[in-house]
N, CA, C and O of each residue as an XYZ file, in Angstrom:
720
protein
N     -17.072     69.139    220.919
C     -15.841     67.897    222.073
C     -15.132     67.268    221.239
O     -15.542     67.088    220.093
N     -14.076     66.871    221.608
C     -12.980     66.348    221.196
C     -13.043     64.615    221.860
O     -13.216     64.477    223.071
N     -12.915     63.591    221.110
C     -12.666     62.788    221.886
C     -11.703     62.047    222.268
O     -10.920     61.904    221.328
N     -11.176     61.181    223.729
C      -9.804     61.363    224.124
C      -9.715     59.832    223.615
O     -10.726     59.131    223.650
N      -8.095     59.169    222.993
C      -7.880     58.278    222.533
C      -7.678     57.973    223.774
O      -7.477     58.766    224.694
N      -7.755     56.169    223.853
C      -7.288     55.056    224.717
C      -5.799     55.008    224.869
O      -5.276     54.141    224.169
N      -5.184     55.545    225.425
C      -3.779     55.106    225.584
C      -3.155     54.244    226.730
O      -3.278     54.421    227.942
N      -2.497     53.327    226.111
C      -1.709     52.236    227.139
C      -1.047     52.690    227.791
O      -0.176     53.505    227.488
N      -1.368     52.157    229.140
C      -0.071     53.134    230.317
C       1.666     52.595    229.666
O       2.063     51.627    229.016
N       2.218     53.627    230.171
C       4.016     53.437    229.505
C       3.985     52.160    230.531
O       3.059     52.008    231.327
N       4.936     51.386    230.445
C       5.410     50.347    231.643
C       6.651     51.054    231.868
O       7.229     51.594    230.924
N       7.246     51.102    233.414
C       8.170     51.996    233.730
C       8.719     51.115    234.611
O       9.126     51.630    235.652
N       8.860     49.836    234.490
C       9.350     48.671    235.526
C      11.249     49.220    235.709
O      12.107     49.646    234.936
N      11.215     49.067    236.393
C      13.065     49.420    237.025
C      13.945     48.617    236.532
O      13.971     47.555    237.155
N      14.472     48.658    235.917
C      15.708     48.060    234.939
C      17.276     48.205    236.093
O      17.894     49.262    236.216
N      17.616     47.022    236.748
C      18.426     46.803    237.429
C      19.742     47.003    237.293
O      20.254     45.985    236.828
N      20.697     48.044    237.530
C      22.129     48.227    236.997
C      22.893     46.770    237.011
O      22.800     46.084    238.029
N      23.626     46.312    235.912
C      24.367     45.199    235.928
C      25.206     44.782    236.979
O      25.539     43.606    237.124
N      25.577     45.740    237.750
C      26.611     45.273    238.801
C      25.609     44.994    240.299
O      25.933     44.874    241.480
N      24.510     44.968    239.719
C      23.422     44.508    240.861
C      22.923     43.213    240.584
O      22.317     42.704    241.527
N      23.032     42.387    239.312
C      22.307     41.740    238.887
C      23.346     40.614    238.315
O      22.829     39.632    237.783
N      24.628     40.675    238.377
C      25.744     39.993    237.626
C      26.719     39.700    238.604
O      27.011     40.516    239.479
N      27.277     38.505    238.506
C      28.836     38.004    239.167
C      29.908     39.500    238.430
O      29.635     40.399    237.635
N      31.044     39.159    239.129
C      32.124     39.667    238.389
C      32.222     38.642    237.179
O      32.177     39.142    236.055
N      32.333     37.455    237.268
C      32.509     36.496    236.163
C      31.739     36.732    235.096
O      32.220     36.671    233.964
N      30.337     37.057    235.333
C      29.519     37.351    234.461
C      29.511     38.657    233.603
O      28.937     38.627    232.515
N      30.213     39.984    234.102
C      30.058     40.849    232.988
C      30.606     40.866    231.544
O      31.192     39.833    231.221
N      30.558     41.475    230.965
C      31.012     41.930    229.480
C      32.482     42.416    229.644
O      32.666     42.861    230.777
N      33.282     42.449    229.062
C      34.457     43.433    229.328
C      34.586     44.754    229.285
O      35.536     45.475    229.588
N      33.477     45.003    228.857
C      32.926     46.925    228.756
C      32.596     47.137    230.082
O      33.135     47.967    230.814
N      31.341     46.070    230.508
C      30.875     46.688    231.888
C      31.861     46.205    233.457
O      31.627     46.624    234.591
N      33.201     45.017    232.963
C      34.151     44.945    234.103
C      35.186     46.166    233.738
O      35.888     46.623    234.640
N      35.254     46.589    232.659
C      36.079     47.879    233.091
C      35.572     49.453    233.460
O      36.186     50.480    233.750
N      34.399     49.179    233.330
C      33.047     50.578    233.774
C      33.346     50.474    235.513
O      33.576     51.319    236.379
N      33.256     49.466    235.511
C      33.737     49.443    237.497
C      34.821     50.063    238.167
O      34.874     50.188    239.390
N      35.604     50.416    237.443
C      37.045     51.092    237.654
C      36.472     52.479    238.524
O      35.464     52.956    238.001
N      36.775     52.940    239.315
C      36.401     53.959    239.850
C      37.126     55.323    239.396
O      36.658     56.461    239.352
N      38.835     54.705    238.968
C      39.601     55.511    238.457
C      40.253     56.213    239.722
O      40.836     57.292    239.612
N      40.121     55.527    240.960
C      40.637     56.362    241.999
C      42.566     56.115    242.145
O      43.219     56.464    243.128
N      43.030     55.568    241.129
C      44.356     55.374    241.315
C      44.994     54.594    242.519
O      46.217     54.707    242.599
N      44.306     53.738    243.570
C      44.899     53.501    244.679
C      46.116     52.530    244.498
O      47.245     52.421    244.976
N      45.072     51.651    243.254
C      45.875     50.099    243.063
C      47.240     50.649    242.218
O      47.911     49.767    241.683
N      47.746     52.216    242.048
C      49.264     52.630    241.833
C      49.642     52.827    242.673
O      50.542     53.666    242.636
N      49.415     52.459    243.544
C      50.332     52.959    244.840
C      50.962     51.606    245.512
O      50.368     50.578    245.838
N      52.332     51.926    245.614
C      53.226     51.018    246.557
C      52.742     50.415    247.555
O      52.139     51.149    248.339
N      52.796     49.179    247.846
C      52.396     48.877    249.042
C      53.828     47.740    249.299
O      54.686     47.215    248.589
N      53.397     47.765    250.982
C      54.936     46.666    251.514
C      53.979     46.061    252.500
O      52.992     46.481    253.103
N      54.791     44.640    252.432
C      54.092     43.714    253.423
C      55.369     43.665    254.717
O      56.583     43.507    254.583
N      54.613     43.850    255.871
C      55.974     43.765    256.797
C      56.169     42.473    257.041
O      55.128     41.844    257.230
N      57.004     41.967    257.090
C      57.749     40.644    257.391
C      58.965     40.878    258.350
O      59.971     41.354    257.825
N      58.999     40.603    259.685
C      59.949     40.945    260.293
C      61.266     39.701    259.699
O      62.399     39.974    259.305
N      60.758     38.623    259.791
C      61.541     37.267    258.897
C      62.074     37.735    258.004
O      63.282     37.580    258.185
N      61.830     38.396    256.828
C      62.823     38.481    255.496
C      63.881     39.504    255.419
O      63.856     40.600    255.980
N      64.916     38.979    254.582
C      65.829     40.057    254.756
C      65.505     40.820    253.518
O      64.768     40.509    252.582
N      66.350     42.078    253.760
C      65.747     42.909    252.736
C      66.100     42.636    251.020
O      65.417     43.187    250.156
N      66.884     42.012    250.787
C      66.914     41.435    249.181
C      65.399     40.700    248.954
O      64.623     41.105    248.087
N      65.084     39.546    249.870
C      63.782     39.322    249.527
C      62.517     40.354    249.968
O      61.577     40.377    249.174
N      62.431     41.073    250.976
C      61.526     41.733    251.064
C      61.061     42.887    250.401
O      60.094     43.554    250.769
N      61.805     43.121    249.365
C      61.769     44.172    248.108
C      61.119     43.397    246.863
O      60.466     43.964    245.987
N      61.418     41.875    246.910
C      60.791     41.552    246.087
C      59.173     41.430    245.518
O      58.465     41.129    246.479
N      58.532     41.540    244.522
C      57.366     41.257    244.572
C      56.372     39.905    244.988
O      56.941     38.820    245.105
N      55.023     39.976    245.187
C      54.708     38.934    245.651
C      53.336     38.966    245.285
O      52.884     40.090    245.067
N      52.426     37.824    245.145
C      51.222     37.575    244.912
C      50.534     37.298    245.678
O      49.394     37.168    245.233
N      50.684     37.009    247.324
C      50.391     36.495    248.337
C      50.941     37.307    249.567
O      51.837     38.145    249.672
N      50.178     36.816    250.340
C      50.402     37.791    251.887
C      50.092     36.402    253.101
O      49.025     35.796    253.204
N      51.178     36.188    253.808
C      50.926     34.794    254.878
C      50.313     35.664    255.612
O      50.022     36.857    255.527
N      50.061     34.099    256.981
C      49.491     34.706    258.346
C      50.532     35.688    258.678
O      51.663     35.584    258.203
N      50.217     36.582    259.429
C      51.043     36.882    260.444
C      51.691     38.530    259.840
O      51.965     39.476    260.579
N      51.804     38.510    258.523
C      52.064     39.532    257.547
C      50.823     40.723    257.617
O      49.607     40.532    257.597
N      51.605     42.070    257.710
C      50.782     42.857    257.308
C      50.832     44.108    256.016
O      51.945     44.417    255.590
N      49.798     44.677    255.533
C      49.718     45.355    254.126
C      49.925     46.510    254.296
O      48.988     46.869    255.009
N      50.697     47.547    254.065
C      50.836     48.607    254.316
C      50.576     49.545    252.674
O      50.888     49.141    251.554
N      50.136     50.425    252.917
C      49.996     51.370    251.502
C      50.720     52.617    252.162
O      50.693     53.098    253.295
N      51.578     53.039    250.627
C      52.275     54.047    250.798
C      51.581     54.940    249.559
O      50.693     54.679    248.748
N      52.498     56.238    249.830
C      51.594     57.483    248.996
C      52.628     57.818    247.528
O      52.663     58.888    246.920
N      53.585     56.295    247.139
C      54.392     56.638    246.469
C      53.674     55.444    245.160
O      53.521     54.223    245.144
N      53.378     56.537    244.191
C      52.751     56.159    243.188
C      53.783     55.630    241.518
O      54.749     56.327    241.207
N      53.507     54.751    240.892
C      53.731     54.466    240.082
C      53.938     55.680    238.429
O      53.025     56.246    237.827
N      55.402     55.720    238.129
C      55.782     57.039    237.540
C      54.995     57.027    236.115
O      55.230     57.935    235.318
N      54.228     56.185    235.849
C      53.123     55.904    234.671
C      52.000     56.723    234.947
O      51.206     56.872    234.018
N      51.703     57.433    236.307
C      50.457     57.613    236.554
C      50.026     59.165    236.545
O      50.794     59.749    237.309
N      49.340     59.829    236.127
C      49.198     61.249    235.865
C      48.174     61.319    236.928
O      47.090     60.737    236.925
N      48.833     62.402    238.185
C      48.150     62.835    239.545
C      46.774     63.348    239.152
O      45.716     62.855    239.544
N      46.914     64.520    238.234
C      45.439     64.959    238.139
C      44.273     64.013    237.573
O      43.118     64.095    237.991
N      44.625     63.235    236.723
C      43.579     62.931    235.852
C      43.279     61.010    236.975
O      42.259     60.334    237.110
N      44.461     60.839    237.418
C      44.436     59.649    237.944
C      44.525     58.253    237.192
O      44.215     57.134    237.598
N      45.002     58.630    236.068
C      45.048     57.568    234.969
C      46.283     57.433    234.775
O      47.263     58.148    234.980
N      46.026     55.859    234.114
C      47.929     55.863    233.437
C      47.996     56.040    232.290
O      47.229     55.781    231.362
N      49.352     56.693    232.378
C      49.524     57.772    230.983
C      50.550     56.789    229.499
O      51.107     57.137    228.457
N      50.314     55.415    230.268
C      50.785     54.336    229.010
C      49.700     53.050    229.387
O      50.265     51.971    229.571
N      48.582     53.055    229.487
C      47.519     52.195    229.800
C      47.570     50.749    229.551
O      47.360     49.785    230.287
N      47.972     50.876    228.075
C      47.820     49.630    226.963
C      49.231     49.144    227.371
O      49.332     47.991    227.791
N      49.993     49.688    227.309
C      51.616     49.068    227.917
C      52.496     49.015    229.375
O      53.646     48.813    229.765
N      51.205     49.325    229.879
C      51.718     49.296    231.517
C      52.265     48.090    231.714
O      53.349     48.186    232.289
N      51.929     46.942    231.455
C      52.258     45.629    232.419
C      53.556     45.285    231.545
O      54.346     44.565    232.156
N      53.983     45.673    230.134
C      55.496     45.379    229.656
C      56.238     46.845    229.843
O      57.350     46.822    229.318
N      55.886     48.215    230.505
C      56.821     49.142    230.712
C      57.102     48.670    232.690
O      58.164     48.814    233.297
N      55.643     48.058    233.330
C      56.050     48.003    234.949
C      55.695     46.710    234.969
O      54.489     46.476    234.896
N      56.586     45.641    235.064
C      56.323     43.950    235.135
C      55.315     43.678    236.378
O      54.319     42.964    236.499
N      56.008     44.559    237.248
C      54.875     44.246    238.673
C      54.045     44.854    238.687
O      53.732     45.065    239.859
N      53.029     45.615    237.612
C      52.084     46.070    236.981
C      50.955     44.560    237.253
O      51.439     43.471    236.942
N      49.739     44.587    237.731
C      48.729     44.001    237.601
C      47.671     44.227    237.019
O      47.049     45.217    237.402
N      47.184     43.531    236.075
C      46.156     43.637    235.202
C      44.845     42.935    235.445
O      44.560     41.907    234.832
N      44.026     43.501    236.360
C      43.182     42.901    237.009
C      42.029     42.367    236.384
O      41.331     43.211    235.823
N      41.740     41.492    236.343
C      40.572     40.148    235.544
C      39.617     39.611    236.394
O      39.619     39.718    237.620
N      38.669     38.938    235.604
C      37.911     38.296    235.997
C      38.640     36.922    236.975
O      38.470     36.446    238.098
N      39.391     36.700    235.960
C      40.204     35.261    236.206
C      40.945     35.263    237.757
O      40.965     34.263    238.475
N      41.580     36.657    238.150
C      42.218     36.827    239.194
C      42.052     37.613    240.261
O      42.896     37.924    241.102
N      40.636     38.001    240.172
C      40.109     39.082    241.001
C      40.668     38.030    242.511
O      41.727     38.320    243.068
N      40.010     37.130    242.892
C      40.486     36.201    244.032
C      41.515     36.584    244.547
O      41.579     37.155    245.636
N      42.742     36.227    243.587
C      43.954     36.574    243.954
C      44.740     37.875    244.569
O      45.649     37.924    245.397
N      43.984     39.009    243.788
C      44.690     40.401    244.236
C      44.055     40.626    245.681
O      42.875     40.861    245.943
N      45.057     40.502    246.491
C      44.979     40.473    247.854
C      44.860     42.380    248.334
O      44.348     43.028    249.247
N      45.454     42.591    247.421
C      45.958     44.173    247.531
C      45.208     45.482    247.409
O      45.449     46.553    247.966
N      43.919     45.053    246.271
C      42.990     46.126    246.598
C      42.917     46.830    247.568
O      43.026     46.215    248.629
N      42.718     48.318    247.671
C      42.179     48.651    248.968
C      40.815     48.172    248.955
O      40.176     47.691    248.019
N      40.322     48.486    250.721
C      39.268     48.290    250.651
C      37.836     49.037    249.935
O      36.683     48.673    250.166
N      38.210     50.071    249.091
C      37.432     50.803    248.690
C      37.184     50.719    247.276
O      36.396     51.428    246.650
N      38.002     49.691    246.759
C      38.120     49.225    245.438
C      36.590     48.521    244.825
O      36.112     47.466    245.242
N      35.844     49.605    243.491
C      34.769     48.986    243.308
C      34.662     47.258    242.888
O      33.593     46.664    243.029
N      35.791     46.625    242.412
C      35.483     45.246    242.371
C      35.766     44.526    243.426
O      35.241     43.415    243.492
N      36.798     45.036    244.680
C      36.742     44.468    245.951
C      35.459     44.448    246.734
O      34.977     43.483    247.327
N      34.884     45.927    246.618
C      32.994     46.000    247.244
C      32.434     45.032    246.410
O      32.397     43.909    246.911
N      31.999     45.141    245.306
C      31.270     44.159    244.675
C      31.564     42.186    244.897
O      30.777     41.240    244.904
N      33.024     42.280    245.044
C      32.916     41.134    245.170
C      32.831     40.372    246.560
O      32.692     39.168    246.771
N      32.952     41.406    247.422
C      32.204     41.130    248.978
C      31.050     41.367    249.099
O      30.572     41.179    250.218
N      30.158     41.869    248.006
C      28.980     41.880    248.393
C      28.495     43.206    248.796
O      27.312     43.270    249.127
N      29.380     44.540    248.833
C      28.889     45.453    249.080
C      28.598     46.846    248.361
O      28.581     47.973    248.858
N      28.398     46.486    247.195
C      27.921     47.307    246.244
C      28.973     48.319    245.889
O      30.148     48.391    246.249
N      28.212     49.133    245.040
C      29.348     50.623    244.777
C      28.941     51.867    245.808
O      27.847     52.054    246.340
N      29.900     52.493    245.900
C      30.059     53.540    247.223
C      29.498     54.439    246.046
O      29.682     54.454    244.829
N      28.629     55.284    247.053
C      27.725     56.527    246.503
C      28.727     57.371    245.606
O      28.281     57.505    244.467
N      29.659     57.829    245.758
C      30.861     58.537    244.989
C      31.076     57.868    243.729
O      31.807     58.395    242.891
N      30.594     56.919    243.541
C      31.317     56.150    242.125
C      30.772     56.713    241.225
O      29.606     57.101    241.295
N      31.752     56.902    239.910
C      31.486     57.595    239.012
C      30.233     56.729    237.967
O      29.625     57.511    237.235
N      29.976     55.818    237.890
C      28.872     54.776    237.273
C      27.463     55.552    237.859
O      26.405     55.556    237.230
N      27.710     56.381    239.538
C      26.106     57.083    239.600
C      26.175     58.065    239.813
O      25.453     58.639    240.628
N      27.282     58.712    238.995
C      26.982     60.474    238.491
C      27.815     60.433    236.867
O      28.949     60.767    236.522
N      26.784     59.928    236.213
C      27.029     60.103    234.691
C      28.331     60.226    234.642
O      28.783     61.279    234.192
N      29.229     59.189    235.088
C      30.862     58.884    234.737
C      31.903     60.034    235.024
O      33.088     60.051    234.690
N      31.231     60.941    235.681
C      32.234     61.572    236.334
C      32.957     61.539    237.577
O      32.318     60.968    238.461
N      34.160     61.998    237.950
C      34.782     61.773    238.786
C      35.045     62.749    239.933
O      35.905     62.506    240.779
N      34.154     64.063    239.956
C      34.336     64.782    241.003
C      33.733     64.539    242.472
O      34.238     64.907    243.532
N      32.693     63.926    242.310
C      32.159     62.961    243.818
C      33.550     62.415    244.374
O      34.111     62.644    245.445
N      33.909     61.642    243.326
C      34.949     60.604    244.010
C      36.229     61.506    244.770
O      36.655     61.414    245.921
N      36.716     62.535    243.482
C      37.492     63.220    244.454
C      37.248     64.001    245.500
O      38.097     64.130    246.382
N      36.188     64.561    245.543
C      35.670     65.662    246.432
C      35.480     64.731    247.819
O      35.634     65.213    248.941
N      35.140     63.391    247.589
C      34.876     62.502    249.282
C      36.641     62.273    249.430
O      37.019     61.810    250.506
N      37.786     62.614    248.287
C      38.866     62.378    248.889
C      39.341     60.666    248.556
O      40.498     60.377    248.862
N      38.905     60.120    248.253
C      38.811     58.663    247.549
C      39.922     58.480    246.572
O      40.296     57.322    246.384
N      40.512     59.452    245.918
C      41.363     59.004    244.865
C      42.846     59.694    245.479
O      43.026     60.310    246.529
N      43.601     59.411    244.631
C      45.022     59.985    245.003
C      45.402     60.892    244.399
O      46.623     60.985    244.280
N      44.580     61.883    243.800
C      44.658     63.148    243.272
C      45.392     64.243    244.467
O      44.617     64.437    245.404
N      46.674     64.952    244.598
C      47.308     65.887    245.178
C      47.919     64.928    246.496
O      48.406     65.426    247.511
N      47.810     63.765    246.298
C      48.559     62.901    247.645
C      49.537     62.063    247.450
O      49.892     61.272    248.324
N      50.001     62.126    246.460
C      51.367     60.972    246.129
C      52.562     61.838    245.371
O      52.564     62.855    244.678
N      53.855     60.670    245.985
C      54.938     61.220    245.393
C      55.158     60.028    243.954
O      54.460     59.019    244.057
N      55.947     60.101    242.842
C      56.310     58.995    242.315
C      57.376     58.459    242.397
O      58.352     59.022    242.892
N      57.396     57.128    241.871
C      58.071     56.347    242.808
C      59.933     56.356    241.987
O      60.919     55.709    242.340
N      59.823     57.082    241.156
C      61.107     57.668    240.165
C      61.702     59.053    240.865
O      62.827     59.480    240.602
N      60.916     59.605    241.665
C      61.597     60.586    242.721
C      61.608     60.327    244.018
O      61.547     61.311    244.756
N      61.686     58.979    244.642
C      61.942     58.914    245.903
C      62.812     57.716    246.191
O      62.641     56.739    245.462
N      63.628     57.651    247.049
C      64.385     56.613    247.397
C      63.783     55.482    248.057
O      63.286     55.670    249.167
N      63.754     54.319    247.530
C      62.976     52.767    248.310
C      63.374     52.833    249.730
O      62.500     52.613    250.569
N      64.462     53.080    250.077
C      65.271     52.984    251.465
C      64.482     53.810    252.038
O      64.362     53.397    253.192
N      63.624     55.122    251.846
C      63.046     55.771    252.593
C      61.200     55.664    252.521
O      60.471     56.652    252.611
N      60.800     54.495    252.372
C      59.630     54.191    251.987
C      58.879     53.830    253.046
O      57.704     53.512    252.859
N      59.348     53.825    254.121
C      58.617     53.923    255.623
C      58.229     55.232    255.997
O      57.377     55.557    256.825
N      59.105     56.093    255.141
C      58.412     57.567    255.625
C      57.138     58.090    254.989
O      56.566     59.131    255.312
N      56.604     56.872    253.640
C      55.658     57.173    252.818
C      54.576     56.130    253.230
O      53.723     55.734    252.436
N      54.652     55.768    254.349
C      53.172     54.716    254.562
C      52.248     55.796    255.073
O      52.549     56.726    255.821
N      51.273     55.562    254.631
C      49.784     56.153    254.698
C      48.846     55.318    255.209
O      49.047     54.104    255.266
N      47.624     55.940    255.670
C      46.556     55.204    256.065
C      45.202     55.311    255.348
O      44.340     54.433    255.398
N      45.053     56.912    254.420
C      44.443     57.400    253.743
C      43.808     56.345    252.981
O      42.616     56.067    252.848
N      45.187     55.652    252.360
C      44.606     54.622    250.961
C      43.561     53.361    251.185
O      43.192     52.585    250.304
N      43.191     53.347    252.522
C      42.180     52.373    253.073
C      40.932     52.779    253.390
O      40.023     51.994    253.661
N      40.826     53.965    253.374
C      39.717     54.407    253.860
C      38.954     54.101    253.062
O      39.264     54.018    251.874
N      37.515     53.807    253.610
C      36.337     53.323    252.445
C      34.756     54.118    253.183
O      34.255     54.077    254.306
N      34.421     54.710    252.054
C      33.343     55.235    252.663
C      31.787     54.411    252.015
O      31.705     53.593    251.099
N      30.601     55.036    252.946
C      29.651     54.154    252.612
C      29.404     52.452    253.374
O      28.489     51.727    252.981
């Protein structure tokens, strides 16, 4: 007969994911970057409907939206975007190559009003958590996001392939869809 050794029970305390325990400003740079779902909706050109502005002013970039104005998303994406991977082809140089490109940070998240409702940063900021299709919930893979139709894959034209005069023909509503 063999003696049984007394083993201590293994502690299986559940560790909560960082996005459930930290605010956006508390996150490390690595945690912050991993929140990006990679949908590339932020690479789409948006337009503000302002009947009072003339064409010269209406085509200028803005960092705010005024009461009574409406934000519209288009399927026109930055020429630097790789449509298949939904990643910027010049990520480290993007703000130099495209001066209007916004580098989202913990310091400017409050003022970046044009992020789509499905944006993970926006969802966390609004207390809605990550969507079920987010890559962090699928071992870093984007397949569920693409399958759910939440990325720009297969839906865009590049801004160097379309005239800005035709932007009204490219306004879309799929960019503002959000699941969960």
